[in-house]
C-alpha positions as CSV (number, residue, x, y, z in Angstrom):
1,M,-9.2,-45.7,42.3
2,A,-7.5,-47.6,45.0
3,V,-7.4,-51.2,46.2
4,V,-7.4,-52.6,49.6
5,L,-5.3,-55.8,49.9
6,F,-6.1,-58.5,52.4
7,D,-4.5,-61.7,53.8
8,S,-7.7,-63.7,53.5
9,V,-10.8,-64.0,51.3
10,Q,-13.0,-63.9,54.4
11,A,-11.6,-60.4,55.4
12,A,-12.1,-59.2,51.8
13,I,-15.7,-60.2,51.9
14,Q,-16.3,-58.8,55.3
15,A,-14.7,-55.5,54.2
16,E,-16.9,-55.3,51.1
17,H,-20.0,-55.7,53.1
18,A,-19.0,-53.2,55.8
19,V,-18.0,-50.6,53.2
20,R,-21.2,-50.9,51.2
21,V,-23.3,-50.6,54.4
22,E,-21.6,-47.2,54.9
23,G,-22.6,-46.2,51.4
24,I,-19.1,-46.3,49.9
25,A,-18.9,-47.6,46.3
26,A,-16.7,-50.8,46.4
27,K,-16.2,-53.9,44.3
28,L,-14.2,-57.1,45.0
29,I,-11.7,-57.7,42.2
30,P,-8.8,-60.0,41.6
31,V,-5.5,-58.5,42.9
32,P,-3.9,-56.5,40.1
33,R,-0.8,-58.2,38.7
34,H,1.6,-55.4,39.7
35,L,0.6,-55.8,43.3
36,S,1.0,-58.9,45.5
37,A,-0.9,-60.3,48.5
38,D,-1.5,-63.6,50.1
39,C,-5.2,-63.4,49.2
40,G,-6.2,-63.3,45.5
41,M,-9.0,-60.7,46.1
42,A,-8.8,-57.0,46.6
43,L,-11.4,-54.3,47.3
44,R,-11.6,-51.5,44.7
45,I,-12.6,-48.2,46.2
46,P,-12.5,-44.5,45.2
47,C,-9.2,-42.9,46.2
48,D,-11.0,-40.1,48.0
49,E,-12.7,-42.6,50.3
50,E,-9.4,-44.2,51.4
51,P,-9.2,-42.5,54.9
52,R,-12.8,-43.3,55.6
53,V,-12.4,-47.0,54.5
54,R,-9.1,-47.3,56.5
55,D,-10.8,-45.9,59.7
56,L,-13.9,-48.1,59.2
57,L,-11.9,-51.3,58.8
58,Q,-9.7,-50.5,61.8
59,R,-12.7,-49.8,63.9
60,L,-14.4,-53.0,62.9
61,G,-11.2,-55.1,63.4
62,I,-11.2,-56.2,59.8
63,G,-7.6,-56.9,59.0
64,F,-6.1,-55.6,55.7
65,R,-2.5,-55.6,54.5
66,A,-2.4,-52.2,52.6
67,I,-4.3,-49.7,50.6
68,R,-2.6,-48.8,47.2
69,A,-3.5,-46.3,44.5
70,L,-4.1,-47.8,41.1
């Protein structure tokens, strides 16, 4: 699994919707303690979907801080 970190809750919610529309399994979760971000929410995704999610969010202009493996 991997998590996408965001600067805002709004971006996290937009990303969850966009990713699910594309058929990618995703779930909003609290940011894991060992990671930090300005926003308290992260999007959990399968590791093998990371390149696809990164490309999708960039194409849609949904800002994210980083994608980290869990």
